[in-house]
N, C-alpha and C positions, 0 to 999 in steps of 0.2 A: 259326920264328915261332909264337907261341901265338895262334891266330886269335881275334879278338874275336867272331866270329859264325859260325854254321854252319847249314846247311839242316836243317829238321826239321818236325815236325807243328804248324805255326803256322796256326791258323784264324781269326785276328783280322781279317784284311783283308776288305773288301767283295767282292773278286773270288772268294773262296772260296764265296760263296753269292749268286749274282746274282739269283735269284728273291726271296729275303728282302730283298735290298738294294732291289729295285724296289718291293716292298710298303712298305718303310720310307720311301722317298722320296715315294711317293704319300700315305702317312699324314701326313707333314709338310706336303705341299702342300695338304691338305684343312684344315689347322689353321694359318692364318697367324699371324704373331707379334703382331698387334694384338689377339688374343683374350686373355681373362683368364689370368693365369699366365705372361705373357710376360717377357722379360728386363728390362723397365722396372720391374716390381714388385721384382725382385731388386736392381736398382740402388737403388731407393728404400729398401729395407730396409737395405742396406749404408750408405747415407748417414745414415740414422737412427741406426744403431748407432755410427757414427763420431762423431756429435754427442753421443751419450749417454755413451759410454765415456771413461774417463780415459786418462792416459798409461801407457806401459809401466812406468815407474818414475820414480825421481828420482835426481839426483846428491846424495850425502849432504853435509850441512853438515860442514866441516872439524872433525875431532875434536882438533886441536892448535892451540895459540896461533900457531905458525908458519903453519899453513894459513889461519887466520882473517886474519892480517896480510897474507899474500900475496894472498888473495882480495880483501880490501878495497882493497889497493893497485892490483890489476888493474882493479877496478871504477872506481876514481878515474881511471884512464887510459882509460876507455871500452872496456875489453876484456870478454870473457865467459869468466872462468876455468872456469865450470861446463861450458861447451861443450868446452874443451880437456880437462878431466878426464874428461868422458864419452867422448871419442874416444880418449884414452889408455887408458881402461878397456876400450874396445872392442878395441883392438889387443892389449892384454894377454890378454884372453880368447881372441882369435883365435890368438895365438901359442901359448898353452897348448894349445888344441885342435890346433894344427899339430904339436906334439910327439906327441900321441896318434895323429894321422893317420899320421905317418911311422912310428911304432912298428907300427901296423897294416899299413902298406904294406911294411915290412921283413919282417913275418911272411908276407905274401902272396907276396913275392918269393922267400922261402926255400922256399915250398911249390911253386914253379913250376920246371920244368926249366931254363928260360932266365933265371931271376931271381936266382940266387945271386951272379952276378958284379956285380949292381947294388947289393948290400947295402952295400958300403963307401961308395958315393956317397950312398945314401939315409941312411946313418948320419951322414954329414957334414952333410947338410941338416937332419936332426933336431937335431943339436947346435947348428947356427946358430939354429934356431927357439927352442931353449931359451935361448941367449944373448940373443936379442932379448927374450924374456920378462923376463929379469932387468934388461935395459937399461930396459925400460918401468917396472918396479918402482922402479928408482932415480929415474926421471924423475918419477913420481907422488910419491914421498917427498920429492924436492927441492922440490915445490910444496906440501908439507904435507898432501897427500891420502893417503887410505887405500887402498893397492893391493889389499887384500882385499875391498873393497866391490864389489858388482856394479852397475855403472851401467846405465842403460837400453840404451845401444848395446852394452854387453857382453852383456846378456841376449839381444839380437837376434843377436849374433855367434855365440852358442852354438846358436841355432836354425838359422842358416845352415850352420854347420859340421856339424851333426848329419846333414844329407843326405849329405854326402861320406863321413862316417864309416860310415853304413849301407851305402853302395856298397862301400867298401873292406873292411869286415869281413864282408860277405856271402860265405859259402863258395862260392857259385855263380859269383861274378864272377871273371874271369881278370885277369892282370896288366895287360893293355892297358886294360881297362875301369877298373881301379883308377887307373891312371896318368892316364886321361882325366878322372876326377873330381878328381885332385890338380892337374891343370893348371888347372882352373876355380878351385880354391882359390888357387893361386899367382898367377894373373892378378888376382884380387880383392885379394890381399894386397899385391901390387906397387903397384897403384893407390892403395890405402889408405895406404901409407907415404908416397907422394908428397903426398897430401892432408894427412897428419899433420904433415909437415915445414912445409908452408905455414901450417897453423894455428898451430904453435908460433912461427914467425917473425912472423906477423901479430899474435900475442898478446904480443909483447915478450919472448919466451923463445928468442932466437936460439941461445943456448948449447945448449939442449936439442935444437933443430932440427939443429944442427951434429953433435951426438952420434948423430943418426939417419941421417946420410948413408951411413955404412958399412953399416948395416942395409939401406938401400934398394939399395945396390950388390949386396949378397948376395942380396936378394930377386929382383933382375933376373937374377942368375946362376941362381937356382932355377928361374925360368920357362924359361930357355933349356935348362937341363938336363932338366927334366921333359918339355919339348916334344921334345927329341932322343930321350929314352928311349921316349916314346910312338911317335914316328915309327919307331924301330927295331923295336918290337914289331909295328907294323902293316905293316912292310916298305915304308915310304914314305921317299923320299930328297929332299933339297933343301929342307928346311924348318928 
């Protein structure tokens, strides 16, 4: 087992310096939170910025006649095609990032003594993520939308995925730590596919939602696989 943690020279805890900790607690006690510079000022600043700033971005106007017609028809039915396109764009960005994450995880596994046997499994999941990416491209094109456009939620998905990518590509992290980051990603991905299927069905595009059910089944398998691999690395049984 490649241990995720080991004992070392870690001086970040308060127990390592009880005298300094006592002084810090006394200092805080002498300066109650109702004095100038407390948390309420920060909260007010955040509220002000939220009111002043605009949105992250926008869903592009359809660049094709097909897209304009489909969007207009959906509007007449009382649906919100821009919401569906935004969330499809989000999943597309997330799946694209997923391919990169698994490429990085495969490289991490190859560098670990216990990781080489995991590579075929990780490659299969990577290939699934790539297939999901093209499935989403087809769905966007069927709606007349541009799959190359970065929607607001797609932008945010990139930010979310960047944290996991930093963990997995960090040469200091081991395989267990990388798998832990990937489990967080897969749990998010699984829930998002469930939501996306619901959105497509509610938006009157049941055929698209039906095409996503296999992807959801695969994502559920990914969660179970990564959870099992992480448990193995940690030496935990029964999860």
